[in-house]
N, C-alpha and C positions, 0 to 999 in steps of 0.2 A: 788502798781504801778509796781512791778516786778513779772514775773512768778516764781513759786515756784519749785525748783529742786526736782525731784523724779526719782528713778531708772526706766529705760525704761522697764526692765523685769517685775518688780512688777506691773507697770501700765498695761502692756499688759495681765498679768495673771488675773488681776481684770476684764478686758474686757471679757475675755473668760468665766468668771463665770456668766455674765449677763443672758444668756438664761437659765442657770441652776436655778437661783433664780426665773425666770419666771415660770418654770416648777414646782418648789417646792411650790410657793405661790398658784398656781392653784390647785395642788394636795391636799394641806392642806385645802384650802377653800371648796373643794368638799367632803372632808371626815368630814362631819359635826359632826358625833358622836365623833370622836377623838377630833375635835376642841372644842366642847362644854364641853367634860369631862376634857380636859386640862385646861380650863378656869374656871372650877367649883369653886375651892377654891378662885380664884381671884374675882369672882362675889360676894362672901359673904362679902368682905371687900372693894370693889370698885364699887360704884353704877353706875358709867358711863359705865364700861365694862359690868355690869349686864344688863343695858338697851339695849346695842347693842346685847348681846347674846339673850335676850328675843325677840328682833325683828327677829333675825335669826331663832329662834325656831318657832316663829309664821309663818314665811314664809315657813318653811319646813314641816309644818303640811299638807300642800297641795303641789302639784307640782309647782315648780317655773314657773312663766309666761315667764321668760327670762333666758335661760341657757347660753347665750352668755355673756362673761365677758371681760371687757377691764381693763388691769392693766398698769398704768404708775408708775413704781416703781423706787426707788433710794436706792441702797445699799451704806451705808456710812462706810468708813474705816479710820483708821489712820495707818501711816507707823511705825511699831514697829521696833525701832532701838536703843536698849539700849546702853548707854555709854560703851565704851571699846570694841565694836565689837564682843561681845560674840555670837550674832546671826546675820545671814545675814538679811538685811532689807527686810521686807515683810509686806503686808497689813493684819491687823486684823480687823474684822468687828465690827463697833460700833453699828449699828442698820440697819434694813431693813424697809424703809418707803413704805407703800402701799396706803396711802391716802395723797392728796395734796402735792405731792413731788415737792417742789417749787424751784425757783431760776434758772430754766432752761434758761429762756430768758436772764436774767442778766448774766449768765455764758457765753452764746453765744456771747453777746456783749463785755464782758470783754476779751474773747479770741481774738476777732477781734481787740480790742484796743491794746492788748499786741503784736499781730502780726504786727500791724501798727508801734508801737513804736520801736520794735526791728529792723524792716526793715528800718524805717526812720532814726533812730539814732545810730544803732549798727555798721554801717560800716564806720562812719566818723573817721577822724584823730583827732578830738577834744577830750576834756576831757570826755564828756559823752560816746562817742563810746569806748574809751579805758577802762573806768570804767565798762561798760557793758561786754566787752569781758573778762576782768579780773575777774569779779564777776562769770561769768559762765564758765570760763576756756576753751573758745573755740574761733575759728576764726570767722570773720564777715560772711563768707559764710555759716557757720553752724547754726547761731543763729536762724533764722526763721524756718529752717528745724527741729529743736528740739521741735517745738510747734505742738502737735498732732491736727488733725482736730476735730472740736467740732460741731456736727450736731444736737444739742438738739432741736432747733426750727423745723427743717425739719422732724425729726423722730417723735417727740411728736405730731405735727399737722398731720402727716401721719397716726399715730395710731388712733387719733380721727376721721379722715376722713374715715379710713377703717371701723371703728365701725359704723359710720353714713351710709356708703354704705351697710354694712351687715344688718342693720335694715330697711332701707328706702324702702317703697313700692312705686310702680310707680304711684299709683292713687293720692297720696297726698304728697306735699312737707313737709319736717320736718326740724327742727333746732336742734342744739346742745345747751344744757343748761349748763351754768357755775353757780354752786351754790357757792356764795361768802358770805363773812362776811359783816355784817352791818358796814359801815364806813371803808371798806377795805383799808388798807394802802399799800399793795403790789400789787395794781391794775396794775402797769406798767408791771410786770412780766407776768400777765395773759393776758393783752391786746396784747402783741406781739404774743402769741399763737393764740388769736382770729384773728388777722390780717393775720397770715400765713394760717389759715384755709380758710379764704375767698380768699386771693390772689392766693394761690397755688391749692386749691381744690374747690372753689366756695361754701363752706359750711358756712351758716350764724350761728351766735351765739346770744343768749340772756343771760342776767345776772340777777339772782334773788337771794335774801337771803332766808333762810329757812322760816322766818316770812312772807315774801311776797308770797312764794309758798303755805303756809297754806291758805292764802286768795284767791289766784288766780289759783291754780292748781286743777285738778280733773282727775279722771279715767273714761274712757269710760266703762260703765257697761258690755258690751258684749265682748270687745276685750282687755280691760286693758290698752289701749293706754293712755299715759300721755298727757293731754291737758292743755294749758293755756287759760285764758279768751280770748274769740274771736275765739277759736277753733284751735289755733296753736299747732301742734303736735311736741312732743319732741322725738328725736331719741336716743340721748346719754345724760346721766346726768354725768357731770364732776364735782366732788366735790373738790372745793378749800376751803371749810369750812366743819364743821362737825366732825373734829378730836379732839375737845376739849370740856369739859363740858361747857366752856364759850359760845360755839356756841348754847347751848340749855338753854337759861335763863328761858323759860316758857314751858309749856306742848305743846304749839302750834308748836314749832320747832321740838319736837319729833314726833308729829303727821305728820308733813310735811315729815320728814325723812322716816317714815314707809310708807307713801303714795308713795314716790318715789321708795322705795324698792319693793313695790307690783306691780309696773307698768311694762308694756311691754318694756319700754326704756332700753337700755343697760347702766349699771351702771359702773362708773369709780371712785372709786371702788364700788363693791357690799359690803354689810355689812360683808359678809364672808371674802372677801379679806381684809377688814379693820381689822377684828379680827385676820387674819393670820399674820398680821404685828405687833401684840402686843408683848411687851417685854417678857411676860410669854411664849408665843409660841416660841419665839427666844430661850429662855433658855431651853424649853422642847426639841426642835429639836437638841440641843447640847448634849443631853444624849446619851450614847453609844447605838447604834442599832436603834435609832428612825428615823434617816434619811432614813434608808433602807426600812421603811414602804412606802416611797413616791418616792424614787430614786433608781437606780441600784447601785451596789457596786462601779463602777468607778466614777459615778457622785457624790456619797456620799463622796468618798475620796477626790475629788477635792474641794468640798465645805468645808470640815473639815480643809483644809489648812489655812483658814482664820478665824476660830473660836477662839475667846478669851475665857478665863475662865469665865464660867457662872454658877451661883448657884441659885436654887429656895429657897424661904424662906417660913416659915409658917408651919402649921400642915402637917405632913407626909413627910417633906423634910429633916429631920435629919440635921438641920442647926446649931446645937449648936457649933460645932467646927469651922465652917467657920465664924460664927458671932464673936466668941471669937478672931479669927485671925484678922478679919477686924477691930474690936474695938482696938486691940493692934497695928495695922499698917494701919490706915485708909487711908493713902495716896496711898496705893497700890490697892485701890478698888474704885468703883463708885456704889452708890445705886440709882436704877432707878425705878420710878413708871410707871404705864401703861398710859403714856401720850406722845403726840406728841408736837413738838414745843420746843423752847429753854427755859431754866430757871427752869426746874423741878427736876434736879438731885441733889444728895447730895455728897459732897466731903470732905475729910480731917476730921477735928474735927466736922463739921456739920453732917457728915455721922455717926461718932461714937455716937454723941448725939441722932441722930434719931433712930439708932438701939436700944439704951437704952430705948428710949421713947415708941417704938412700942410694942404692945402685939403680941403674936404668931399669932393670927388671922389677925391682921392688917398687919403683915409682908407679908402675902400672896399677897398683892397688889403690891409688889416690887420684883425685882430681884437684885442680887449682881453680879457685873461684874469686871473682872480684869482690872486694870488701864493700858492703853496702853502707851508706852513710846516712843514718837517720838523724833527725834533730832531737836533742834532748828536751824533756819536759819535767817540770817540778812534779815529783811523785811522792805519795805517802805510802810506804810499804810496811806491812805489819808482819813481824816475825817474833815468835816466842812471847806474844802479848805486848810487844813494844812497837809503837809507831815511829818510823824514821822518815824524816823529810829529806829528800836528796834528789839530784838530777837523775832521771831514768830514761831508758830506751825500751821500746816495745817491739815484739815480733807478733805478727797477726797470722792466725791459721784459719782457713776456710774449709770446713768439712763438706764432703759430698758422698752420696750413696749411689751405687750402680748395681743393677742386677740384670744379667743377660746371658745368652748361651751362644753368642756368635752369629745368630740369625735373628733373634728377637731381643729387643730391649724392654724389659718389664718395668724398670725404674731407673731414672737418672736425674738427680736433682741436688741442688744446694741443701746443706743440712746443718747450717749454723756456723758459729765462729768461736774463736779462742783468741784471747790477748794475753801474752806473757810479758811482764815488765821486769826489767833487771836494772840494777844500779849502773850508771855510766862507768865505764872502765872494766866491767865484767864481760869477758868475751863470750862464754857459753851461755845458753839460754834455756836449759831444761828445768822444769819445775821439780819433777821427781828426783833429778840429780842434784837439786839444792841451789841452782843458780838464779832462779827467777820466781816470781809470784804471779798469780792469776789476776787479771784485771778484766775490763770490758771496754768497748769503744764508745766514745762520745762524738757524734758526727758534727763537723763544723763546715761552714760554707767556704 
């Protein structure tokens, strides 16, 4: 119910990085030899990643039908602020999401809610107004001014509309396809983007699951155009599903994914963009000298300011010493598989037990990451109609939109933010997974 305080400088520093993450993802995704070799060991122990890599290899045997790629990314950070003030507060990256970067609509609405609440109740002489001003240490006139604008809906819908325009031929109208999960629970987050696409850009949307697409979608043999039953042409494929093995319960879903990837439609993301966002690639990019393969020295130095400690595991990674250290102090690390969505990581004694259980080959499906230490803040979290006051920790996501074909960049910009707050002591941080609630930032000096 209350915006979460964050140093303004750290917040603005993260915004500056958004177009750099865009450039990096695009460069990595187009360097398929490096991408495939980086994931080679992972594919031997992770069937899901292997299947995605296999699709990518199949596509690149021939020239891609569609070089234009749309990325709606979200770089997630936590504010590293160890007790005692040994280091100045600064963001360290948790992960970079390149597929189904969700919660943008909910974040937009939460920002609007908090702006209304501080404007409505922060200036009064009553108990609530005094409590708000005391909590944030500022006067009534400054409260709303400390809330940064959050244009997630505007920017993400603009990116999809730009891709639609880049694709669409004058002779036939086309629509944007949202690929969604069967029984989708987070439909409201997606619908707001759909409505913005129509209201602001006049672009229609259709929603289909992978199973439905296997039955209803086809490719034009001559052009590679993606068509639905009845001849409806698809301009952009926006994946809000396809990031988890659970999205592919049968071979039909995999066949649908490959069909979409082989089509002329612009993908958001392409399978190569999805692979560029894997944990293994994140860890590989943190190795000394690797960023310079894709970025210049100045850009590489900027990105490294937010790198947490990352270690590869498995054959060829010389991981014996870091595994011993992590098993001895498991609360200082996080063990991460190649998965998106909440609830997949290992912490504390579970981490130590998992490391003991895994063989060297099985460890290749994971990376080890430094545990980031944010400072807790008093938070008011509302669940089931009840407000609970307790210490909370927050994770900050910064959206960015990119559209390009490897030669031209049509769009690359920051696209708003997301704050997810969880109770202190809760390890995972996903909202849809039930671990966190959505908040917004309050900038402090």
